[in-house]
N, C-alpha and C positions, 0 to 999 in steps of 0.2 A: 235547048232552053228549059225543057222539063227537068233535065238532070240538074241544071243550075238552080232552078227553083227548089228542087228536092233537097239539094245540098244546103241551100240557105235555110230551108225550113228545119233541117236536122241541126244545123248550127244554132239556130234560135232556141230549139228545144234544149240542147246541151247547155247553152248559156243560162236559160231559165232554171234548169235543174241546179246548176252550180250556184246561182245567185239566190236560190231559195233555201240553201243549207246554212247552218251556223258556221261551217268552215269557210274561210275566206280564200278563194283561189287567187293566184297571181302568176305572172310570167315575167321573167327578166331576160333581155337580150344580152348574151355573154360578152359580145364584142364592144357594145356601146355602154354596157352596165346601166341600162335604163329599163324602167318598167314599161312593158308593152301592154300590160293589163293588170288590174287589181280589182277584185270584186267590190261592189258598192257596200257590202256589209261592213267594210273597214270603217266607214264613217259612224255607223251605229256603235261599234265597239270602242274606237279610239277617238272619234270626233274629227279626225282629219279626212277631208274629202278625197275621193279617188284621184282627182286631177292634181292633188298636191304631192302625190307619190310619183316623182319624175325620175330620179336616179337612185342608185344604190345608196348614195350619201343620205338621202331622206330616211331610208331604213336605218342606217347606222346612227344618225344623229338623234333618232327617236327611240334609242335604246338606252337603258339605264347605264350610267358611266361604269358601274362596277361589273357589268356583264359584257360591255362593248368589246374590249380587246379579246377576251376569251372566245366569244361567239363568232366575231368576225374572222379571227385567225383560223378557227376550226372550219367554218363554212367555206372560206376561200380555199383552204388546203384540200378539203374534200371535193369541192367543185372542180378544182384544177386536176385532181386525180380521176375525175369522172365518176365519183362514188356518191350514190344516193345517201342522204343523211337526215338527221333530226337535230334540232337545237331548241333548248328552253331558255327564255330570257324575259326580262321585264321591259315592256314597251310603254313609252310615254304617251299619255292621252293629251288632247288639246287643252284640257282643263288643268293639267299639271300633275295628275295622278299617274300611277303605273298599273299596268295589267300584265299578268303572266301570260306569255304566248309560247306555244310550241309550233315551230316551223318544220314541216315535213317537206323535204326537197328532193325532186327527181331531176337528174342531169340528162339533158337531151343532146345527143350527138348527131353529127351529119354523117354522110356516107363514108367519109374518110376517117371517121372515128373521133373527130375533133369536137370539143364542147361547143355547142351552138346556142343553147339557152338553158335556163333553169325554170322549172315550173313546180308549183307546190301549193300547199294549203297552210294557212295560219289557223290555229285553234286557240280559243280562250281556255286556259287551264288554271285560272285564278282559284276557282273553288277547290280543285284538286290540290293545288299548292298549299292553300290554307289548311286543308285536312292533313296534309303531310307535315306542316309546321306544328299543328296541334298534337299530332302523334309523336313528333320528335320532342316537343316540350314535355309531353307526358312521360316519354321514355327517360328523359333527363331527370324529371322529378322522381320517378320510381327508382332510378339508379342512385339518386341522392339519398332517398329514404333507406335504401339497402345498406348504406354506409353510416347510418345514424342509429344511435341507441334509442329505442322506442320510448324509454322512460325519461331519461335525462336530457335528451336532445343533443348531447355531444357525440363525437364520432364513436363508432363501435370497434370491436376487436378486428374485424375485417379491414376497416379503414386504417387502423393503426398498423397492421402488418404491411399494407401497401405503402403507407406514408414512410414508415421506417426504412423500407427497402429503397425508396426514392431518395430520401434525405441522406441515407448512408452512402449511396452511390455518388451523390452530389458532393458530400463532404470529402470523400476519398479523392474524387477527381480534382477538387479545388484546394485540397489540403487545408480544410477549415474545421474548427472544432464542432463537435456535435454533442449536445448534452441530453441526458435522459433522466426523467424523474418518475419513479414508481411510488405510489402512496396508497395507504390503506386507512380506512376509518377505524379508529381504535374501538374495540369491544362492540362492534356493530350488532352482533348476534344478541347481546344483552339489551341493546337499545331496542331492537325489534321485539324481543320477548316482553319488554316492559310496556312499550307504546303501541305495539301492533304493526302489521305490515303497511298499512296506509301511511302512518306517520313515518315509518321506515323509508318508504318510497319518497316522501317529502324531504327527508333528510338527504337522500342521495341526490335529489334534484338541486337542493340548496348547495351541497358541496360542489356539484358540477358547475353551478353558476359562479361560485366563489373562485374556482380554478380558472374559469374564463376571464374573470376580473384580474387574476394574478398574471396570467400569460397573455400579454396584450399586443405583441408584435404580429404583423399579418401572417407570418409563416409559423408562428408558435402553434403547436398542435395539442389539443386537449381531448382525451378519449377515455371511455370506460373500458378498463382492461378485463373486468369480470367481477360480478358480485359487488363488493364494496371497495374494490381496487380501481384506481384510476392511473392514467399515465400521461406524462407530458413529454413531447419531443421539442427540443429547443435548438433549432439550426443556428449555426454561427454564434453559439453562446459558449464562452469559456467558463472555467470553474467559478470565477467570481460572479458572472452573470447568472449562472445556474443556481448558485447559492442564494442570490437575491430573490429569484423567483420562488424558490422553495420556502424561504423565510416569509415571503409575502403570502404564500398559501396558508401557512399557519396563522399569520397575523390576521388576515381577513376573516378566516373561519373563527378565530377567537373573538373578533369583534361582533360576530353574529350572536355568540353566547347561547348556542343551542343546548338546552338543558339535557343532561345525561345522568339520571338518578343512580344508575348502576355503573357509572363510568369507572374504568379501571385506571384512568390516568388523570382524573380530575372531575369536577362537577359539570363540565360541558363537553360537547363532542370535540374530539381532538384527532390529529393525524400523525401517522408515522410515515417517514419518507426515506427513500434511498435515492441518492443522487450521484451521477458520475458523468465525466466529460472525457471525450476521446477524439483524437484526429485519426480517423480510420486509415490503416495501412493495408498492404496486400495480404498480410498474414492474419488480419483481424476479420471477425465475422459479426454480423448484427445479432445473431442468436447468442453467441458467447458474451457479447456486450450486455444484452438484455438479462442474461442469467447472472452476470456479475452485479447488476443493479438490483436484481431480485434478492440476491444474498445480502446486500446492504439494507434493503427494506426489512428482511427477516431479522437482521442484527438490531435494527432500531426497535423492533417489537420485543426482542429478547432482552433488551437493555432497559425496559421500562415503558416503552411507547411514548407518544407525544414528543418525538425527537427526530432529528435528521442525521442520517449517517452518510458521510461522503466517501467517495472512492477515487 
């Protein structure tokens, strides 16, 4: 009798310890797939009373639909294999919100090695998940900044190199035309010398904004190539479409009428452009294509600036 009382006392102590922690203990009978126990802390966390957790279906139905299939398939397969495991998922509260849960599961076997029950703990990891999400968002923002030109806000040379490689591969695979536009602000050094670097920076910003207005399709790429040079990648654009965009660049900048007292091609800021279109083949390379467009830009400047050379 004394032993029984001692056993009951120990069991009460263990239960008190379990139910005084933030972790939520539970036990599931494997054969009936029913809860034989779940800690009362579950109600404080999710709002569902302990006696409402009857079968495994209650656990499944109170899981976020986007997590359900992944988590259930994983937990069942691990349990069938007799492997202890962990799973993170969003659990539905009685009020209709979701809380991030981590389930730590231990598989209990009988003497024959067969799965008899599952015991484990649920942990509220919402705060940890929120921190992870903030860090992930910050990482994405930092990555985005690393691909942006700090002055003009358009893509930088690093992003251009990456985008050209991607669009080149796509154009070659799909046998679609790819157009490239390299452009240079005419006599920008003289502009800077006359107005100063602050006004020169403003000029670069306004040119970048103008190019964004000229290249309007979702996949059209506008980037700063370096210094006063900019570049446009126009996927799925044939020669005619590329010519239209290039001419629009000149037209929109002309409408701004940025004064250039020392202009070498007129009284306002102007652009020289090199434009070419290609359906990439196996023998072609993006570097060779870029170099050919660069030669067209050089020819435009050699022939008097404020002009477009096509290849």
